[in-house]
VMD Tcl script that draws the C-alpha trace (Angstrom):
set ca {
  {9.94 -8.48 76.39}
  {7.61 -10.64 74.38}
  {3.81 -10.73 75.08}
  {2.63 -13.63 77.22}
  {2.02 -16.68 74.77}
  {4.23 -15.43 71.90}
  {7.13 -17.62 71.03}
  {10.29 -16.36 69.00}
  {10.83 -17.34 65.19}
  {13.48 -20.17 65.27}
  {16.46 -20.15 63.11}
  {15.12 -23.25 61.08}
  {11.77 -21.30 60.40}
  {13.87 -18.41 59.00}
  {15.94 -20.23 56.94}
  {12.64 -22.15 55.63}
  {11.08 -18.63 54.87}
  {14.09 -17.29 53.06}
  {14.26 -20.60 51.04}
  {10.68 -20.11 49.97}
  {11.29 -16.69 49.02}
  {14.33 -17.48 46.83}
  {12.18 -20.04 45.13}
  {9.59 -17.60 44.30}
  {12.12 -15.01 43.05}
  {13.67 -17.85 40.60}
  {10.29 -18.71 39.30}
  {9.21 -15.26 38.48}
  {12.37 -14.17 36.55}
  {11.58 -17.19 33.96}
  {7.79 -16.04 33.87}
  {8.56 -12.44 33.36}
  {11.19 -13.33 30.64}
  {8.60 -15.57 28.71}
  {6.07 -12.80 29.17}
  {8.59 -10.40 27.08}
  {9.25 -13.08 24.53}
  {5.58 -13.67 23.84}
  {4.90 -10.01 23.60}
  {7.85 -9.42 21.02}
  {6.53 -12.62 19.26}
  {3.21 -10.98 18.69}
  {4.82 -7.72 17.60}
  {6.74 -9.53 15.09}
  {3.63 -11.30 13.60}
  {1.95 -7.82 13.17}
  {4.98 -6.27 11.56}
  {5.59 -9.20 9.60}
  {2.02 -9.16 8.46}
  {2.32 -5.21 7.56}
  {5.79 -6.05 5.43}
  {3.70 -8.96 3.63}
  {0.71 -6.76 2.61}
  {3.54 -3.80 1.56}
  {5.28 -6.52 -0.42}
  {2.00 -7.69 -2.36}
  {1.03 -4.11 -2.79}
  {4.37 -3.17 -4.36}
  {4.13 -6.37 -6.60}
  {0.68 -5.37 -7.64}
  {1.99 -1.95 -8.88}
  {5.37 -2.97 -10.29}
  {4.84 -6.67 -11.53}
  {7.66 -7.65 -9.48}
  {8.84 -7.87 -5.81}
  {11.90 -5.64 -4.80}
  {15.13 -6.37 -6.18}
  {17.76 -8.60 -4.32}
  {20.00 -5.40 -4.15}
  {17.73 -2.94 -2.60}
  {15.60 -5.33 -1.20}
  {13.02 -4.14 1.27}
  {14.21 -0.62 1.11}
  {12.39 -0.20 -2.10}
  {9.00 -0.37 -0.01}
  {9.99 2.86 1.84}
  {12.42 4.65 -0.96}
  {11.28 5.16 -4.47}
  {13.79 3.16 -6.50}
  {13.52 5.61 -9.35}
  {12.34 3.75 -12.23}
  {8.73 2.35 -13.20}
  {5.52 2.66 -11.27}
  {5.95 3.46 -7.47}
  {3.10 4.42 -5.40}
  {4.76 4.40 -1.93}
  {5.75 4.54 0.70}
  {4.27 1.21 1.16}
  {5.22 1.09 4.95}
  {5.17 3.41 7.71}
  {7.58 3.44 10.75}
  {6.68 0.73 13.62}
  {6.81 3.52 16.02}
  {8.49 6.68 17.40}
  {12.14 6.28 16.41}
  {11.87 2.90 15.06}
  {12.13 2.23 11.53}
  {9.73 0.43 9.50}
  {12.22 -2.29 8.54}
  {13.50 -2.99 12.20}
  {12.11 -6.12 13.98}
  {10.84 -5.90 17.81}
  {14.50 -6.98 18.98}
  {16.17 -4.26 17.01}
  {17.50 -6.49 14.26}
  {16.62 -5.91 10.51}
  {14.14 -7.60 8.68}
  {15.55 -9.16 5.27}
  {14.08 -11.39 2.64}
  {15.08 -13.66 -0.10}
  {13.37 -13.45 -3.51}
  {12.44 -15.92 -6.05}
  {10.40 -16.10 -9.24}
  {7.05 -16.43 -7.71}
  {7.60 -15.80 -3.93}
  {9.83 -14.32 -1.18}
  {11.07 -15.54 2.24}
  {10.89 -12.70 5.04}
  {13.23 -13.23 8.10}
  {14.29 -11.27 11.10}
  {17.67 -10.83 12.36}
  {16.34 -10.65 15.85}
  {14.65 -14.09 15.68}
  {16.81 -16.70 14.48}
  {14.87 -19.63 12.74}
  {11.85 -17.38 12.26}
  {10.79 -16.70 8.42}
  {7.44 -16.58 6.66}
  {6.86 -17.27 2.90}
  {4.87 -14.76 0.89}
  {3.66 -16.01 -2.51}
  {2.87 -14.37 -5.68}
  {-0.49 -16.35 -6.21}
  {-2.19 -13.81 -3.69}
  {-1.08 -11.02 -5.94}
  {-2.45 -12.66 -9.10}
  {-5.84 -13.32 -7.35}
  {-6.39 -9.97 -6.45}
  {-5.53 -8.88 -9.73}
  {-8.18 -11.10 -11.19}
  {-10.69 -10.01 -8.95}
  {-9.93 -6.22 -9.96}
  {-10.07 -7.09 -13.62}
  {-13.47 -8.67 -13.26}
  {-14.67 -5.50 -11.40}
  {-13.14 -3.19 -14.22}
  {-14.55 -5.35 -17.01}
  {-17.97 -4.29 -15.82}
  {-17.07 -0.83 -16.42}
  {-15.50 -1.80 -19.71}
  {-18.55 -3.63 -20.91}
  {-20.76 -0.68 -20.16}
  {-18.58 1.78 -22.00}
  {-18.71 -0.93 -24.95}
  {-22.62 -0.80 -24.97}
  {-22.61 2.92 -25.10}
  {-20.43 2.72 -27.88}
  {-22.43 -0.02 -29.68}
  {-25.68 2.24 -29.38}
  {-24.02 5.08 -30.35}
  {-21.91 3.76 -33.18}
  {-24.17 0.91 -34.60}
  {-21.72 -1.78 -33.73}
  {-19.80 -3.50 -31.01}
  {-16.24 -2.26 -30.63}
  {-13.67 -4.57 -31.83}
  {-10.94 -3.30 -29.46}
  {-10.82 -1.33 -26.37}
  {-8.48 1.43 -27.98}
  {-11.54 2.89 -29.82}
  {-13.37 3.44 -26.64}
  {-10.94 6.29 -25.82}
  {-11.60 9.00 -24.81}
  {-15.37 9.52 -25.48}
  {-16.49 6.30 -23.56}
  {-13.76 5.23 -21.45}
  {-10.54 6.88 -19.86}
  {-7.35 5.64 -21.01}
  {-6.45 4.63 -17.59}
  {-9.18 1.69 -17.70}
  {-8.28 0.42 -21.02}
  {-5.44 -1.90 -19.76}
  {-5.86 -4.77 -17.63}
  {-3.94 -5.24 -13.85}
  {-1.23 -6.80 -15.76}
  {-0.54 -3.95 -17.83}
  {-2.20 -5.09 -21.19}
  {-5.01 -4.01 -23.19}
  {-8.58 -5.44 -22.55}
  {-9.77 -7.53 -25.44}
  {-13.24 -7.22 -27.10}
  {-15.25 -10.17 -28.65}
  {-17.60 -8.73 -30.98}
  {-19.63 -12.23 -31.47}
  {-20.18 -12.54 -27.85}
  {-20.16 -8.84 -27.19}
  {-18.22 -9.27 -24.20}
  {-14.72 -7.60 -23.17}
  {-12.19 -9.88 -21.52}
  {-8.57 -10.05 -20.33}
  {-5.86 -12.75 -21.12}
  {-5.09 -12.93 -17.50}
  {-1.65 -13.67 -15.93}
  {-0.40 -15.56 -18.56}
  {-0.95 -12.96 -21.23}
  {-2.13 -15.43 -23.90}
  {-5.61 -16.48 -24.91}
  {-7.70 -18.50 -24.90}
  {-6.25 -20.27 -21.91}
  {-7.56 -21.29 -18.30}
  {-6.56 -18.29 -16.79}
  {-8.67 -15.76 -19.11}
  {-10.81 -13.45 -17.16}
  {-14.47 -12.27 -17.89}
  {-16.83 -9.79 -16.30}
  {-18.57 -10.40 -13.02}
  {-21.73 -12.29 -14.19}
  {-20.61 -13.50 -17.41}
  {-21.56 -17.19 -17.86}
  {-18.53 -19.31 -18.93}
  {-20.80 -21.59 -20.71}
  {-21.38 -18.81 -23.10}
  {-17.98 -18.85 -24.23}
  {-17.19 -21.01 -27.17}
  {-14.88 -24.13 -27.05}
  {-11.44 -22.58 -27.29}
  {-12.59 -19.11 -25.75}
  {-13.20 -15.80 -27.47}
  {-11.01 -14.69 -30.47}
  {-7.90 -12.43 -29.85}
  {-8.49 -9.09 -31.42}
}
mol new
graphics top color blue
foreach p $ca { graphics top sphere $p radius 0.5 }
foreach p [lrange $ca 0 end-1] q [lrange $ca 1 end] { graphics top cylinder $p $q radius 0.2 }
display resetview
């Protein structure tokens, strides 16, 4: 028996309540699905950034991106030829390989002369371009830094031998280690005795050209028209 003043719930009210619950349930599913998508997209961006950094580091060490045949596996497995300081990537998580996207697909890439396009099988339509210009900039920064060390060694040579070195080769082994005689592009640093400055021919390997690299603090206006002489 119902308490005084209480009334029963009508069939209409019950149906309305059920309809509201169904609407709420139908709304919650897409929201939860979108939240999962956002989480996966963020994981994709993070992992793609890691692969991008690995590709640039690989290029900096070897002077080229991984081959088309072996692809991204060269970031985790030594290709067996040339300089390889990897692995350049670590696993994404327990039991998850370093080249697996957040949806279980594989990362793949297309290579061209100066850039690569990274794609993810689990995310159709997604891609990311990684250009070699970033590598060249980092190499130029490194060359300027190293040229300061070469310049110091050249000055010690001048004081000890009475003249500025005509080539970087004469600095080894007494004034500079062999590992610092070559620029980040694998070529010998050059010496200009008239300016008493070491320099690099830069990415194109030719000098004098606009991409030549000089030590930090060296004023470009000191370089005569046409640049320093090649030794």
